[in-house]
DRENLUM-889137 format. One line per 10 residues: number of its first residue (from 1); their letters; for each residue x, y, z of N, C-alpha, C. Coordinates in steps of 0.2 Angstrom, whole numbers, plus 5000, padded with zeros to 4 digits. Example, Ala and Ser with C-alpha at 12.3 -4.5 7.8 and 13.67 -1.06 7.14 Angstrom:
BEGIN
1 = AS = 5066 4972 5039 5062 4978 5039 5066 4984 5039 ~ 5064 4989 5035 5068 4995 5036 5064 5000 5039
***
This chain:
BEGIN
1 = XXXXXXXXXX = 4951 4867 4991 4945 4870 4992 4939 4872 4986 ~ 4936 4875 4990 4930 4872 4987 4928 4882 4981 ~ 4922 4879 4977 4921 4887 4976 4919 4891 4981 ~ 4913 4887 4983 4913 4893 4989 4912 4898 4996 ~ 4919 4892 4997 4924 4892 5001 4927 4897 4996 ~ 4930 4895 4995 4935 4901 4989 4930 4912 4989 ~ 4924 4908 4986 4922 4915 4988 4921 4919 4996 ~ 4917 4915 4998 4919 4918 5004 4925 4919 5007 ~ 4930 4918 5006 4937 4920 5008 4940 4926 5004 ~ 4938 4925 4997 4939 4930 4995 4933 4938 4995
11 = XXXXXXXXXX = 4926 4938 4998 4924 4943 5001 4926 4945 5007 ~ 4928 4943 5013 4931 4940 5022 4935 4947 5015 ~ 4941 4944 5012 4949 4949 5009 4947 4954 5010 ~ 4940 4956 5003 4940 4962 5000 4937 4966 5007 ~ 4933 4966 5008 4933 4968 5018 4940 4974 5022 ~ 4941 4966 5024 4948 4968 5025 4954 4970 5024 ~ 4957 4972 5017 4960 4974 5014 4954 4981 5010 ~ 4951 4981 5015 4945 4991 5014 4947 4990 5005 ~ 4944 4985 5002 4944 4983 4995 4934 4986 4992 ~ 4931 4987 5001 4923 4990 5001 4929 4994 5009
21 = XXXXXXXXXX = 4926 4998 5007 4922 5004 5002 4927 5010 4997 ~ 4931 5003 4998 4937 5010 4995 4939 5010 4986 ~ 4935 5004 4984 4935 5003 4978 4927 5003 4974 ~ 4922 5000 4978 4917 4996 4978 4913 4994 4984 ~ 4910 4998 4984 4900 4998 4989 4902 4992 4990 ~ 4898 4990 4987 4899 4982 4993 4902 4975 4985 ~ 4904 4968 4987 4907 4963 4986 4904 4957 4989 ~ 4899 4953 4984 4893 4947 4983 4897 4942 4976 ~ 4903 4942 4977 4900 4936 4970 4899 4929 4970 ~ 4898 4928 4966 4892 4922 4962 4901 4918 4958
31 = XXXXXXXXXX = 4906 4922 4957 4910 4915 4950 4916 4916 4958 ~ 4921 4914 4957 4928 4915 4957 4933 4916 4950 ~ 4937 4922 4955 4940 4925 4948 4950 4920 4951 ~ 4950 4921 4946 4959 4918 4945 4964 4920 4942 ~ 4966 4925 4941 4972 4926 4935 4980 4926 4939 ~ 4981 4923 4934 4989 4920 4931 4993 4926 4929 ~ 5000 4924 4934 5005 4929 4929 5010 4922 4930 ~ 5014 4927 4924 5019 4924 4920 5027 4928 4923 ~ 5029 4924 4928 5039 4929 4927 5040 4930 4922 ~ 5041 4937 4919 5045 4933 4911 5053 4931 4912
41 = XXXXXXXXXX = 5057 4930 4919 5061 4929 4921 5065 4921 4922 ~ 5059 4921 4926 5059 4912 4928 5054 4908 4925 ~ 5047 4910 4921 5046 4906 4917 5038 4902 4923 ~ 5039 4909 4928 5037 4906 4933 5027 4906 4934 ~ 5024 4903 4934 5019 4903 4935 5015 4906 4943 ~ 5013 4909 4943 5011 4914 4949 5002 4915 4952 ~ 4997 4909 4951 4994 4911 4952 4988 4917 4958 ~ 4986 4920 4958 4984 4926 4962 4979 4925 4966 ~ 4981 4923 4972 4978 4925 4976 4976 4930 4983 ~ 4969 4930 4986 4970 4938 4988 4974 4940 4996
51 = XXXXXXXXXX = 4977 4946 4993 4983 4949 4997 4989 4945 4993 ~ 4991 4940 4992 5000 4941 4989 5000 4945 4988 ~ 5009 4947 4988 5014 4953 4987 5020 4949 4982 ~ 5018 4953 4975 5021 4951 4970 5027 4959 4969 ~ 5032 4955 4963 5035 4961 4960 5033 4964 4954 ~ 5036 4968 4954 5037 4973 4948 5036 4969 4944 ~ 5044 4966 4944 5047 4957 4938 5041 4954 4938 ~ 5036 4949 4942 5033 4947 4940 5026 4951 4937 ~ 5024 4956 4938 5019 4958 4936 5019 4962 4929 ~ 5024 4962 4925 5025 4967 4922 5021 4963 4914
61 = XXXXXXXXXX = 5021 4957 4913 5017 4956 4908 5009 4956 4908 ~ 5006 4956 4902 4995 4956 4908 4993 4950 4911 ~ 4989 4948 4913 4988 4942 4917 4986 4937 4913 ~ 4983 4931 4915 4982 4926 4912 4973 4927 4914 ~ 4969 4924 4916 4963 4926 4916 4959 4918 4916 ~ 4956 4917 4923 4950 4909 4923 4945 4911 4925 ~ 4939 4908 4925 4933 4908 4933 4932 4902 4934 ~ 4929 4900 4939 4928 4896 4940 4920 4895 4943 ~ 4915 4892 4945 4909 4893 4947 4906 4886 4949 ~ 4902 4885 4953 4898 4881 4952 4890 4879 4951
71 = XXXXXXXXXX = 4888 4887 4950 4883 4889 4947 4884 4886 4937 ~ 4877 4881 4936 4877 4877 4927 4877 4881 4922 ~ 4874 4887 4926 4871 4894 4923 4872 4897 4921 ~ 4881 4899 4923 4885 4904 4920 4889 4900 4916 ~ 4891 4893 4919 4897 4889 4918 4897 4887 4909 ~ 4888 4884 4908 4888 4881 4903 4885 4888 4899 ~ 4886 4890 4897 4882 4899 4894 4887 4904 4889 ~ 4886 4904 4886 4891 4907 4879 4888 4917 4885 ~ 4893 4916 4893 4893 4924 4894 4899 4926 4890 ~ 4898 4930 4890 4904 4935 4891 4905 4941 4893
81 = XXXXXXXXXX = 4912 4943 4900 4912 4945 4906 4916 4952 4903 ~ 4918 4958 4906 4922 4964 4907 4926 4963 4914 ~ 4932 4960 4911 4936 4962 4916 4944 4967 4918 ~ 4940 4971 4924 4946 4976 4926 4951 4977 4930 ~ 4955 4981 4929 4962 4981 4934 4962 4991 4935 ~ 4961 4993 4944 4961 4996 4947 4966 4997 4953 ~ 4972 5000 4954 4973 5000 4959 4972 5006 4962 ~ 4967 5007 4970 4967 5014 4972 4971 5015 4978 ~ 4979 5015 4977 4983 5017 4981 4987 5022 4977 ~ 4987 5026 4970 4995 5029 4969 4992 5036 4969
91 = XXXXXXXXXX = 4998 5038 4971 5003 5033 4970 5004 5031 4975 ~ 5002 5035 4980 5003 5028 4987 4996 5030 4992 ~ 4997 5023 4993 4992 5025 4998 4992 5030 5007 ~ 4996 5032 5007 4997 5040 5012 4992 5044 5009 ~ 4995 5044 5001 4994 5051 4997 4990 5046 4990 ~ 4984 5046 4992 4981 5040 4984 4977 5048 4981 ~ 4981 5054 4978 4976 5060 4975 4975 5059 4968 ~ 4981 5054 4964 4977 5050 4957 4975 5044 4957 ~ 4970 5039 4962 4968 5035 4964 4958 5036 4961 ~ 4955 5035 4958 4962 5026 4955 4966 5027 4949
101 = XXXXXXXXXX = 4968 5022 4948 4975 5021 4942 4972 5015 4938 ~ 4970 5018 4933 4969 5012 4926 4970 5007 4921 ~ 4973 5002 4926 4977 4998 4923 4976 4992 4919 ~ 4969 4992 4917 4967 4987 4912 4957 4988 4911 ~ 4954 4988 4906 4951 4985 4904 4948 4981 4898 ~ 4943 4974 4899 4944 4971 4893 4936 4968 4891 ~ 4936 4967 4886 4928 4962 4886 4931 4957 4882 ~ 4926 4948 4886 4932 4943 4882 4928 4937 4879 ~ 4921 4944 4874 4919 4939 4869 4917 4934 4869 ~ 4918 4930 4866 4913 4921 4867 4916 4916 4865
111 = XXXXXXXXXX = 4923 4919 4862 4929 4913 4862 4933 4913 4865 ~ 4929 4908 4872 4931 4905 4877 4925 4899 4883 ~ 4931 4894 4883 4924 4887 4885 4925 4887 4891 ~ 4920 4888 4898 4917 4886 4903 4923 4888 4908 ~ 4923 4896 4906 4926 4900 4911 4933 4900 4911 ~ 4933 4896 4907 4943 4896 4909 4943 4897 4901 ~ 4950 4901 4906 4956 4902 4897 4954 4911 4895 ~ 4948 4913 4898 4945 4920 4894 4952 4925 4893 ~ 4949 4923 4885 4953 4925 4880 4949 4933 4874 ~ 4952 4938 4873 4950 4940 4868 4954 4942 4863
121 = XXXXXXXXXX = 4953 4941 4857 4960 4942 4849 4958 4948 4845 ~ 4954 4953 4846 4954 4958 4847 4958 4964 4853 ~ 4961 4969 4850 4964 4974 4855 4959 4977 4862 ~ 4958 4974 4867 4961 4977 4873 4955 4985 4872 ~ 4951 4986 4877 4948 4991 4878 4952 4997 4883 ~ 4958 4996 4883 4963 5000 4889 4966 4994 4890 ~ 4973 4995 4887 4979 4989 4887 4979 4988 4892 ~ 4985 4982 4898 4988 4981 4901 4994 4985 4902 ~ 4993 4989 4910 4999 4996 4911 5002 4990 4918 ~ 5006 4992 4918 5009 4985 4922 5011 4990 4930
131 = XXXXXXXXXX = 5010 4987 4933 5013 4990 4942 5017 4994 4943 ~ 5017 5000 4943 5025 5003 4946 5023 5008 4950 ~ 5024 5004 4955 5023 5010 4964 5029 5011 4962 ~ 5031 5021 4964 5036 5021 4967 5041 5022 4972 ~ 5048 5022 4971 5051 5019 4975 5049 5024 4983 ~ 5049 5021 4991 5047 5023 4995 5040 5022 4996 ~ 5035 5020 4993 5029 5018 4994 5029 5010 4994 ~ 5020 5013 5000 5021 5004 5002 5015 5002 4996 ~ 5015 4997 5000 5014 4990 4993 5004 4992 4992 ~ 5004 4992 4986 4998 4994 4980 4996 4990 4983
141 = XXXXXXXXXX = 4988 4992 4984 4978 4986 4979 4980 4985 4975 ~ 4982 4983 4968 4977 4977 4962 4972 4975 4963 ~ 4967 4980 4962 4960 4975 4964 4958 4972 4958 ~ 4956 4967 4956 4953 4963 4948 4949 4962 4948 ~ 4940 4965 4945 4932 4966 4946 4934 4961 4936 ~ 4928 4958 4941 4923 4956 4931 4915 4956 4935 ~ 4911 4960 4927 4906 4957 4925 4904 4955 4921 ~ 4899 4955 4923 4893 4951 4914 4895 4958 4908 ~ 4897 4951 4905 4894 4959 4899 4890 4964 4895 ~ 4889 4966 4896 4881 4969 4889 4881 4966 4882
151 = XXXXXXXXXX = 4877 4966 4880 4878 4966 4872 4883 4973 4867 ~ 4877 4979 4871 4881 4984 4869 4889 4989 4871 ~ 4891 4983 4876 4897 4986 4875 4903 4988 4872 ~ 4901 4986 4870 4907 4984 4858 4907 4995 4862 ~ 4900 4998 4859 4898 5004 4860 4899 5009 4866 ~ 4896 5006 4870 4900 5007 4879 4904 5012 4880 ~ 4905 5005 4879 4914 5006 4880 4920 5009 4878 ~ 4920 5010 4871 4925 5017 4871 4921 5022 4871 ~ 4912 5022 4870 4910 5030 4870 4912 5031 4879 ~ 4912 5030 4883 4917 5031 4889 4923 5035 4889
161 = XXXXXXXXXX = 4925 5032 4884 4934 5036 4883 4933 5044 4878 ~ 4928 5042 4875 4926 5049 4869 4929 5045 4862 ~ 4930 5040 4861 4934 5033 4855 4942 5035 4859 ~ 4945 5039 4863 4952 5038 4863 4954 5030 4866 ~ 4959 5029 4863 4963 5024 4861 4966 5025 4870 ~ 4968 5018 4871 4974 5022 4880 4978 5020 4874 ~ 4981 5018 4868 4990 5018 4869 4988 5026 4863 ~ 4984 5031 4865 4984 5039 4864 4988 5041 4867 ~ 4996 5046 4868 4997 5048 4871 4992 5055 4878 ~ 4987 5055 4877 4984 5059 4879 4979 5055 4882
171 = XXXXXXXXXX = 4979 5048 4884 4973 5044 4887 4974 5045 4895 ~ 4966 5047 4898 4972 5048 4908 4967 5041 4910 ~ 4972 5036 4911 4970 5035 4917 4972 5035 4922 ~ 4972 5040 4924 4970 5046 4933 4964 5046 4934 ~ 4962 5045 4940 4958 5047 4946 4948 5045 4942 ~ 4950 5038 4938 4944 5035 4934 4940 5034 4941 ~ 4937 5031 4938 4932 5029 4945 4928 5018 4942 ~ 4927 5014 4942 4926 5009 4940 4916 5008 4943 ~ 4915 5011 4949 4910 5011 4950 4906 5016 4944 ~ 4910 5021 4941 4907 5027 4938 4906 5024 4930
181 = XXXXXXXXXX = 4910 5019 4928 4909 5018 4924 4907 5010 4922 ~ 4905 5006 4928 4901 5000 4927 4892 5003 4926 ~ 4891 5008 4929 4884 5016 4930 4885 5014 4924 ~ 4888 5018 4921 4888 5021 4915 4889 5018 4905 ~ 4891 5009 4910 4889 5005 4903 4886 4995 4906 ~ 4882 5001 4912 4877 4996 4912 4880 4989 4912 ~ 4888 4989 4918 4889 4983 4920 4885 4981 4924 ~ 4881 4985 4928 4878 4980 4936 4886 4979 4943 ~ 4883 4976 4944 4888 4973 4952 4893 4969 4949 ~ 4900 4969 4952 4904 4964 4951 4902 4958 4952
191 = XXXXXXXXXX = 4902 4952 4948 4903 4941 4949 4908 4941 4954 ~ 4912 4945 4952 4919 4939 4951 4926 4945 4954 ~ 4932 4942 4957 4937 4948 4960 4941 4942 4963 ~ 4946 4948 4964 4951 4946 4969 4957 4951 4970 ~ 4962 4952 4972 4968 4958 4973 4974 4952 4972 ~ 4979 4960 4972 4986 4958 4975 4991 4964 4973 ~ 4994 4962 4978 5001 4968 4982 5003 4968 4974 ~ 5008 4974 4974 5011 4978 4973 5016 4983 4978 ~ 5023 4977 4981 5030 4985 4980 5035 4989 4974 ~ 5037 4991 4980 5045 4995 4972 5050 4992 4976
201 = XXXXXXXXXX = 5049 4983 4978 5057 4980 4982 5053 4976 4979 ~ 5055 4969 4982 5058 4961 4977 5053 4960 4981 ~ 5051 4960 4990 5049 4954 4993 5043 4949 4989 ~ 5040 4945 4991 5036 4944 4988 5032 4939 4996 ~ 5027 4936 4990 5023 4931 4998 5021 4925 4994 ~ 5022 4919 4995 5019 4912 4992 5013 4913 4991 ~ 5009 4910 4986 5002 4911 4986 4998 4904 4992 ~ 5004 4900 4994 4999 4896 5005 5002 4903 5008 ~ 5003 4909 5007 5000 4912 5011 4993 4912 5014 ~ 4993 4915 5021 4987 4916 5022 4983 4921 5016
211 = XXXXXXXXXX = 4977 4923 5017 4972 4925 5015 4975 4931 5011 ~ 4975 4937 5018 4979 4942 5017 4985 4940 5022 ~ 4991 4944 5021 4995 4941 5023 4995 4946 5026 ~ 4996 4949 5036 4997 4955 5039 5001 4960 5039 ~ 5006 4958 5036 5012 4962 5033 5013 4964 5026 ~ 5008 4964 5028 5008 4967 5020 5001 4971 5014 ~ 4998 4972 5018 4991 4975 5021 4996 4982 5018 ~ 4991 4990 5017 4994 4996 5018 4996 4997 5019 ~ 5000 5001 5025 5000 5005 5031 4992 5015 5032 ~ 4988 5010 5038 4988 5019 5038 4990 5023 5037
221 = XXXXXXXXXX = 4989 5030 5036 4992 5036 5034 4995 5041 5040 ~ 4990 5035 5048 4993 5035 5056 5000 5034 5057 ~ 5005 5029 5054 5009 5024 5055 5015 5030 5052 ~ 5021 5032 5057 5024 5035 5055 5032 5031 5059 ~ 5036 5033 5056 5043 5031 5057 5045 5030 5064 ~ 5049 5027 5065 5052 5026 5072 5055 5029 5073 ~ 5056 5030 5080 5062 5038 5083 5065 5032 5085 ~ 5070 5033 5081 5076 5031 5087 5082 5037 5087 ~ 5084 5033 5095 5087 5040 5101 5092 5037 5100 ~ 5095 5043 5098 5105 5045 5100 5108 5045 5105
231 = XXXXXXXXXX = 5113 5044 5110 5117 5048 5114 5119 5053 5111 ~ 5126 5056 5114 5132 5061 5113 5135 5062 5120 ~ 5141 5064 5116 5145 5064 5123 5149 5070 5122 ~ 5146 5076 5128 5149 5081 5126 5158 5084 5129 ~ 5160 5087 5125 5166 5087 5125 5166 5092 5135 ~ 5175 5089 5139 5174 5093 5145 5176 5101 5141 ~ 5178 5105 5146 5182 5110 5147 5188 5111 5152 ~ 5193 5111 5146 5202 5111 5146 5202 5118 5154 ~ 5199 5121 5153 5199 5127 5158 5195 5132 5159 ~ 5191 5126 5168 5185 5133 5168 5187 5144 5170
241 = XXXXXXXXXX = 5193 5143 5166 5191 5152 5167 5191 5151 5160 ~ 5192 5148 5158 5191 5151 5150 5185 5153 5147 ~ 5180 5150 5149 5173 5155 5150 5168 5154 5153 ~ 5167 5158 5155 5158 5163 5161 5156 5155 5161 ~ 5152 5151 5155 5150 5143 5154 5151 5141 5158 ~ 5158 5140 5158 5162 5134 5156 5158 5129 5163 ~ 5157 5133 5170 5156 5131 5173 5147 5126 5174 ~ 5142 5126 5170 5135 5124 5167 5137 5121 5162 ~ 5138 5116 5160 5136 5113 5157 5129 5111 5153 ~ 5128 5110 5144 5120 5111 5143 5118 5107 5148
251 = XXXXXXXXXX = 5113 5107 5149 5105 5104 5152 5103 5097 5148 ~ 5102 5091 5152 5099 5083 5147 5097 5083 5149 ~ 5091 5077 5150 5083 5075 5152 5087 5070 5159 ~ 5092 5070 5160 5094 5063 5164 5095 5069 5169 ~ 5094 5077 5169 5096 5083 5174 5105 5081 5178 ~ 5109 5081 5173 5114 5079 5177 5118 5086 5176 ~ 5114 5092 5173 5119 5100 5173 5115 5102 5183 ~ 5110 5097 5180 5105 5103 5187 5113 5099 5192 ~ 5117 5093 5192 5119 5091 5197 5123 5092 5199 ~ 5129 5095 5190 5131 5098 5189 5133 5109 5193
261 = XXXXXXXXXX = 5128 5111 5196 5125 5116 5194 5124 5119 5201 ~ 5122 5111 5205 5123 5110 5213 5127 5111 5217 ~ 5132 5106 5214 5139 5107 5216 5143 5110 5218 ~ 5142 5116 5209 5144 5122 5212 5142 5129 5217 ~ 5138 5125 5218 5136 5131 5222 5134 5128 5231 ~ 5135 5122 5232 5140 5119 5237 5148 5119 5238 ~ 5152 5119 5233 5155 5124 5233 5159 5129 5234 ~ 5155 5132 5234 5155 5144 5234 5152 5142 5244 ~ 5147 5136 5247 5143 5141 5251 5149 5137 5255 ~ 5155 5132 5257 5159 5127 5261 5166 5134 5260
271 = XXXXXXXXXX = 5166 5137 5254 5170 5147 5250 5167 5149 5258 ~ 5164 5152 5257 5158 5158 5261 5160 5155 5271 ~ 5158 5147 5272 5159 5146 5280 5165 5147 5281 ~ 5170 5144 5279 5179 5146 5281 5178 5149 5277 ~ 5178 5158 5274 5181 5164 5277 5177 5166 5282 ~ 5169 5166 5286 5164 5168 5289 5169 5168 5296 ~ 5172 5160 5294 5177 5156 5301 5183 5161 5307 ~ 5186 5161 5299 5193 5167 5298 5194 5172 5299 ~ 5187 5176 5295 5184 5181 5300 5186 5182 5305 ~ 5181 5179 5308 5178 5179 5317 5184 5178 5320
281 = XXXXXX = 5189 5172 5320 5197 5170 5326 5200 5178 5322 ~ 5203 5181 5316 5204 5185 5317 5202 5194 5321 ~ 5195 5195 5320 5194 5197 5327 5194 5199 5333 ~ 5196 5191 5336 5196 5190 5341 5208 5196 5343 ~ 5207 5196 5338 5215 5199 5340 5217 5205 5339 ~ 5211 5211 5335 5208 5220 5332 5207 5219 5341
***
């Protein structure tokens, strides 16, 4: 698949998964973003395609980043990049009251070649925090955004966080806004992006899955748990005379109580008719 086709797919994926407008107001990529995780248990390399569902184990360590482009002005020049990862679904997609949660921000510096293997030998501006959606949560979207790094980013980036390192206990990753950060550090609009999903379970989808698996998108808050209907057998009264309510069983939705009550009325009417006939016969002899 060519770069232009990939850009079209990721743009559509951002809209379908509501990354636009939940995270950024618009998205017009000119470069392809290709994160890759390595499963620490199996050493398997996992390429991120938009909407892939991964596990917490697979995303335990920071991914490697590479970019792809048909734009020779970008691919042949010494462009530096800023890469960010945010979670707009924290703590749950239905109640994202601490979103965006900031997972990573770093500049690439100049130690890269032809957009591949983007690295930075210095400490990241915000160290990678692995995805940890809480038990019972729907899968979270983890959005990767790439910006062209301005010359003064090494000054404006730390200043945005008041010089507090992400390793400091007082550093706050919650209620972050990537749009505010990009505005304050003169990053402009993102030039590349991708996203993956992570849930609290171990279910995954493979990179060969469709661009956005329909069963992995965060569910809207209006979706509720299916109602399960059960049946219950009521005990029969062993002695009708034991309780004045014994002849009136509890009501049910199928109208069985009404039938039982109607049957009782029929019996009572028959008894009255028989007694009336006996009275008439006896009256003949009086």
